N, C-alpha and C positions, 0 to 999 in steps of 0.2 A: 525269494526275491520280493522287491517292493514295486509299487506302481511307478511307471516311468516318470511321472510328474510329481512324485512324492515330496511334499514340502515346498514345491516350487510355484511361483507365479501368483499364488493366492493364499489367503487364510482358509484353513479347513481343519476339521477334526480328523486328521489323517490316520490316527491309530485306532479309531473306535471299532473297526471291524477287522483289525489285524490280530493274528495269533502270535504268541499264546497268552499274552498278558491281558488283552482287552476283549477277546472274543473266544467263543467255543465253536468247534466245527459241528455242522449239522450231521445227522445220521447219514451214513453212506459216503461221507467225504473222507478220503484217505489222506492223513497228514503225515508225511515222512518225518521220522524221528530226528534226522539231521538238520531239519529246517527250523531255524529259530523263529522266523516270522514269514508268513506267506502272503502273497498278493492274491487273495481270493475274492471273488465277487461277493456282494452282500448276500446273495441267495445261498451261498455256501457256508456262511458263518452267522452266528447270533451273538449279540453283545452280552457280555457276562454281567450278571446282576451284581456281583461283588468285584467288579473291575476296579482298578485303581482310579483315583479321582481325576488323574490327568488324561484318561483315555478319551473322554468326550470334549476336551478343551481344544480350541482352535489355535494353530500356530503356523509358522512358515519359516523358511530359511531366509536369512538376511545377509546383507553386505556389512561386515563389521566396521568398515570405514565410512559407512553412510547410514548409520542407525543410531538414533538417540535413545532408544528403549533398551531395556536390559536384555542381553543375549548370552548364550552359553555355547561352547564348542560341542559339536555333535559327539555323542558317545556310541551311537550305532555305527558310525563310520569314522573311527578314530584316526585313520590314515589319510583322511581327506580334510582339507581346510574348509569345513562347512560349519556354519553357526546358525542355531535356531533361536527363535524368540516367541514366547507366548504373549508378552506385553504388547508387541507390535499389533497383535490381533485382539487386543483389549481383554486378555485373559491372564489370570495369575499363573506363574510357573509352579505347578504342583509336581512336575516331573523330577526336579532336583532340589536339593537343599544345599545352597552355596556351591553349586557346580557338581555335586555328587548325586547321581540318580538314586532315589530311595531304593530302587531294586538292587543296587550294588552294595547296600549297607552290610549285607551278610558276607559278601566276598571280602570287603575291606576290613570290617571290624568283628565279624562273627556275631553280629547283633542285628536284630530286626525288631520292629514294633511288636509288642506282645499282645495277643488277643485278650479281651477282658476275662473270659472264663479261664484262660491259662493262668492269669495272675491270681484269680481267686483260688483255683485248685492248688497252686503253689503255696499260697499263704495258709490254706487249711492244712495241707499235708505237713508243712513245717511246724505249725502250731501244735499239731498232734504229736509229732516226733519230739518236740521240745518238752511237752508234758511227760512223755515217756522217759526222757532223760532225767527230768526232775524227780520222777517217781522212784528212782533207784537211789536217792540220797539216803545216807545213813541216819540213824536216829540221833546221833551226836552232832549233826549239822542242820538242825531244824530251823535255826535263825541265822544261818549264813550259807554262802555258796560252798559246795563241796569242791574238792580238788579237781574232779572231772569237769565240773561246770566252769571253773576258772581256766582250766586248760582249754576247754572248748572256746572260751572267749578269745584266748591267745591265738589259737589256730584260725579262727574266723578273721581276726584282725590281719594276720599275716596273709591270708588268702585274698582278702579284699585289696590290700596294698599291692600285691603282685598283679592282680587283674587290672587295677588302676594304671599301673605302669605299662601293661600290655596295650591298653587302649591309647595311652599317650604316644607310644611308639608307632601306632598305626596311622597317626595323623602326620601329614606332610606340612609341618608348621611354617616352613619358609618356601612354599611353592611359588613359582614365578607368576602363575596365573591367578593367585588368590592372596588376599591380604592376611595378616596375622589374625585379625578379628574374624574373618570368614572361617579360617582354620579352627579358631577357638570355638566359634559358634557351631561348627560341624562336630567338634569333639563333645560339646555339651549335649548335642542331640544323641550321639552314640552313648555317652555316659548315662544319661537319664533313662534311656531305653535298655541299658544293659542290666544284667542281674547283679552287678556290683551295687547299683543304687537300690534295687529291690531288696537285696540282702542286708544292706546297712540299715534301711528303714525297719526291716523285720527284726534285726538285732536290737534296735532301739526299743521296739515294742516288747521284746523279750525282757529287756532291762526294766521297763515299766511294770511288767508282770511280776518280776522278782521283787520289785519295790512293794507292790500291793500285797505280795505274799510274805512280806517282812523277812526277806532273805538277804538284805543289804545292811543288816544291823552291825555286822562285824567287818573287819578289814578285808578288802578285796585285792588291792594292789599293795606294793611295798611302801607306798608313800601316803596312804589314806588312813592312817591309824588315829592317834589321839587328835581330837578336835573335829573329826569328820562325823557327820550324822548320816543316816540312811538317805536323806534327801540330797546331801552333798555327793554321795557315791552314785546315786541315780543320775544326777546331772553330769557328773564326771564321765561315767560310762557312755552316756548318750553322745556327749561331745566327742569322745574318742572314736566311737563307731561312725558318727556322721562326718567328722572332719579329718581325723588322723587316718581313717581307712582310705580316704581319697587323696592322701598326701597333701591335705590342705586345699586341694582344688575346689572342693565343694564350697569352701568359704567364698571363693570368687563367684562360683555359680549362684550362690545365695544372693549376692548383691547385683549380679548382672542379669539374672533370669528369673529366679524364684520370687524375690521381693517385687520386681516390676510386674511379674505375672499376678501376684497377689493384689497389687494396686489396680492393675487394669481389669482383672476379673475378680474383684473383691467378693462378689456374690458367690462365686464358686468356692472361694476359701471359707467363707462363713458356712456354706453348705457342707463342706468337708468336716469342719469342727462340729457342726450341729449333728451330723450323722454319727460321728464317733461318740459324742456325748450321749446321744439318745440310745444308741446300741448298747452302750455299757450300762445304762440305767434300766432298760426295759427287757432286753433279750433274755438274760438269765431268769427273770421273773416269768416271762411268757413261756419259757421252756421248763419252768419249775426246777431250776438247778440252783445249787448252793453257789453263791458268787465266789467263794474261796475254794470250791472243788475243782478238780482237774478238767472236767468237761466244760464247765462255764469259763474257766480261764482260757482253754484252748479256743473256744468259740469267740470270745472277746478279742483274743490276740489275733486270730485270723481275720475277723471283721475290721479291726483297727488297722492292721497292716494293709489289707486290701484297699480300704478307703483312702488311707494316707498315701500309699504308693501310686494308685491310679490318679488321685487328685493332684498330687505334686508333679506327676509326669505331665498331666494336661497343662498345668500352669507353666511349667518350665519349657516344654517343647512348643507350646503355643507362642512363647516369646521368641524362640528360635525362628519360627515362621514369620512372626511380626518383623523381626530384624531382617529377614530375607525379602520383605516387601509384600507379604500376603495379606496384611491388614487392609490394603487398598481395595480388597474385594468384600470387605464387610467386617464388622466388629466380631462376630461369632465365627467367621470363616476359619481362622487358625484352629479353633477347637473342633470344628466340623471335620477338617482335613485330618487332624490327629486321630479322631475316632474312626474315620474311614480307612486309615492306613493300617489298622490293627486286623490284618487278615490272617485267618488260621492257615490257609494253604501256603502262604509265603513263609510263615513261621515254621510250619512243619517241614517244608522243603529245605529251609536253611539248616535245620538241626537234624532232620531224619532223612533227607534226600527224597528219593522216590522208591519206596519199598516195592511197589508193584513191578518196577523194572530191575529190581535187584540192586539199586543204588542206595547206599546209606552213608550219611555223613556223621552219624553219632559215634563218638568214641570218648574215652575217658579224659581227653584233653579239651573237649568241648565244654568249657567251664560255664559259658552263658546258659547252656541247657542244664547241666548238672547242678549248678548253683540254685536253680529255681526250686529243686526238690530235695537237695541234700545239703543242709546247712549244718 
């Protein structure tokens, strides 16, 4: 149950000590499993250090016919005509992105914000696996891709397109309570945080690795024969994985979110480029590795993919938050909220459930989880 005056009569941080999202029970407090949220005194709970950013923000319920500030329909009480507003209480709405609570991303899209270390482990594992695949090339294909590598590219492309359409179908594009732009903005948020985006960037980094290893000197596709150089094939494959894999939608995202993000947070973009460049220049030497060796290539591929994925996610999803009005709380606020949203417990619960209670969500159809480690 909730407090009897929950959200009524005044602005307050109503959720800061409510279970389970914002608080933890103190020792000795019995929390029934069937209760989603409890009305517990402050003495019975403690605020979670890794609580979502919206937990300590003030809000209140408002009359939708007499409110000039932004408001949303209640998601905790969907059967009641109740509307809440953070802006009325001079706080940004961090609870929802264009009407969808961030806590419901998993249920709607099978996607949640990925913790930083999960992103790094994914990039490292996939880079090592890719080098293992390259190592089984025959001696007669030293300056070109083998049949297995070409087939691998085709399978990856088909998988990415399929997952892109799955995300598209999950969006209610013509919802009565949301504009087409809001639906598109929500789709961008889900797409950028999905493994489809991570995977396409990783494949582009693999193409760059093949180019540096002189594996694109000969024909890759049926149309890139005479007149094509290895540079042409490199650009062609990157364009295919970045744009065709998303059915062309990434082209729109590029102009509506990524480029504006680069303009608004130009210093972050230069930091991304600088880190990738410096890592490629100095890491092999510091580790005393041959730059053309498998170990050095794997490390550079993993670091490049991790920095590029994380940086472009920050740039794009920050613009999603800017478009939803969160820039009013400060220039760096969208970046801060994106960083805070990358919680390991939410990601693990989305994809693994709660193993301690015998609940598991992981199965071979959970592509957002499997795509992180099996490319």
